[in-house]
Residue, then its C-alpha position, 0 to 999 in steps of 0.5 A: m694372804g686372802v682366803a681365795q689365794l690360800a685355797n688356790k695354794y693348797q688346792v682346796p675348792l672355795i666356794g663364795i656366797a653372796g646376797h647378790l652377784g655382780q655381772d663379772l665373776i671372771p676375776l673372782y674365779r681367776a682369784g681362786f674362787t671355785a664356785l659362786f652362789s647368790i642368797n637372794p633367788r631374784p632381784q628384790s628390795l633391801a627389806h624383802a631381802l632382808n626379811l627372806g634372807p634367813k630363809n634363803l640362806e637355809t635353802l642354799a645351804y641345804n642345796l650345797g650340803r646335798l650337792l657335796t655330799k653327792t660329790t665326795h661319796 
């Protein structure tokens, strides 16, 4: 059983984080993902994405942390 199916089974929110999100996210939501986020804020070359990846991931994690902190209190 995959992570999305387990999260759905136990009614646990599941956040997906990817370098790039495709166009059709509906199948992922149906599979059990609560929300999906892209690490890269805009289209860019692979070299540029790899160079900025750590900073973009840090920014995304910070923003998710702020959101989760606000929604759990």
